[in-house]
N, C-alpha and C positions, 0 to 999 in steps of 0.2 A: 504493500500500499503506500509506503513512504521510502524515500531514499536510503534512510538509515538501516531499514529491513534488508537491503542487499548486503550490507557489511556482515550481518549475522550469517548470512548464508554463504557468503564468500569465504568466511573464516573456517567452514568445514572443509573446503577444497574438494567438494564432492561433486559440484555441479559445473559443467563446462559448456554452458549455453549462452544465450541472450537473455537479458532481463527487461522487463518493461515495467516501469514503476507507474502506478495509477495516479498517484498524488492524493490518496485517501481512500475512504470507503464511503458507500451509499449510507447515509443516515438522514431520514426524514427529520428526526428530532433535532438534529444540528443543522438542518436546512442544506444538506450536501446532497445534490441530485447526481444521476449519472452524467448529465451534461457538463458538470463542473469537474469530472475526472477525465483521465486520458484514455477512456474505453474506445471511443472512436478511432484513435490513433493505433490502438490495439488491433482492432477489427482490420484496419487498413493494412497494418503489418502484416498479419496473418495472410491476407489475400496477396500483397505485393511480394513478400518474401517467400512465399510457397511453404509456410510452416507446417510441419507434420504434427507437432505435439505442443500443447500448451500445459504447463504444470502451474495450477493456481495455488498461491501461497498465501491466501488471506487467512487471517486468525478464525477461531471457532465462534467469535461473537456473533451476534445477530446481524450486525453491519457486515462482518466478513463473509458469512454465509450468504446474506443476500446479495451482496457484490459478486460472490462467485457464481450464485444462480443467474442474476442479471447477464453476466459475461457469456455463460453457457447458452442462454437465449439469443444473445446477438450472434453467436457463431453457429447456430443450428444448420444453417444452409452450407456451412463450410465442411470440408472433409477432414478437419484438424481433429486428432485425438485430444481430449480433454481430461487431465488427471488433477488430483488433489493431494497435497502432502498429508502423510499420515498425521493423525492427531490422537491424543490420548495420554 
């Protein structure tokens, strides 16, 4: 969701792909709508860069789950595989 989140993932040394930072999470309570995030840019990148898989790394909060669901819905017409990081 935020640039600082990438640092935590990078420290693991396990991911060797490209990141896309949304700039936040959808949150009606905080007046954050999908249009205020970089979701449209993500959808464009998926199409232009011929992305094969997206790994959603939003947190397990209501906002994180809502944002992940919204992104999945935005990408239903694409052939991209959508995965989530394990939680628990």
